[in-house]
Steps between C-alpha positions, in 0.01 A plus 500: 500500500435424124580775248251554219550656154225622269488323164426789273387274211217373717426775743360857434401388148235777489792733443753522210808297585723802562249647750502182705823580666356805680186292593725230660707747705178685605358167618807436716711273289880550502581245232347397174538235232348458152501265212652685196644858485612488147221707341614796714806718515725359772621841611139609552424200714823561704390855564153387617662250741723782644216753517277264692773341715430156367739212473454267193559145607431302184387507134499233239732424203344574165230234440434517127177652371287523801209666331489211259475246783866407542611441860874460466736356245776351721400142405453556126775336299462723194522828710837467685648809329191708585503376863867591544455844352218539746739416787715797402193727483376378835842575669504839338165587650563331833831701550331831423197424717693352793318160484720237681360206304305392194243230458496255213176356350562176308201547272222285344660206324334299217815325376703206614522528872847352528642751249312777671643409846860476358452844345368644823788367702762648259317836489472513874866410536582785260275745668608415851867560405426823319293633793767396748766688305268806519452459874143381459302184606272283294184315597291240321124493552262207474155610372179301528362343188138579585558866434759448233449162326822351370733711721813289503626544863201456727606319825752565766698168469519541124638849535754392750619212287551743212689736727723218619579404146625850418768458772463873569505645858356828362167341412216454753127429514234761476230347722164633422262378769196529273644301210636236752151465669331439169758235387608327825391653835707406798628858520649529847698178479630573147617853599667369813673218316633726218545833669869517425421461131220750483612837363163679505136440617181624347140466608131493419210301633320217335257479324476826309857615552381776727645654821571279806188431703273460197571122444610168650866585604561568862725791452508595872664169577719503196632846568592399864663183362708682242608754755594230745729339240702813475406604149632853455402563136204681353161344421346644185126565508416371154121468529195640323302719749153350558350855483743797490873501579459725798209312653697176447788633714318457831679178572832691505392749767696297777809552289463867462371499153158612376255777607 
């Protein structure tokens, strides 16, 4: 049976971030993920996870200035030092919070794509080695260019080729079903073909990036398919509720989550 984690960046947004842990646990989640924890005291977050018996499965490496529109700096040739300092900070948070892996966002690139790719490969190689030494895994996420125009890594094959070029066994693919549907479709076959290289799954329906059942993706079939393949990892619920977070959890009732 699939295991689902609440993405606290997207769910329960009617509450302040630090109150979303309790809401997730009350709804029946046993695991959470979120985008960026760095604006909050790491020990405070760790205490919330313990208090509410929640496992943190993933958060991102620092992504630059998110509020200013940056969506990662790993492919920026002039910001290598900042990226590598962010790797150290990400490891520090992950170790305190008990997260087993970190996600890397390549970012929006407006410079020479060849130089950007070379920078990304070197930064990923560095990050994967640093995380491996800390006992952590690294994933790379393709993001669709409809929602984030100019995002550098936006397709599965492109991400896997970049991963290959790092030569690291500690770097896998974060396969977000929503982003993949927007950019390329062919979800079931792509997941099956690359399951051994997928380190984490996320979901939302399309269009709208709402909960499963609101759009075109046949999630009933896809969940059965993923389960039949033997995927034992978590699936992060990274969607925007069509109405409210609690009302939008009805699709999770068969999995013991939601009122």
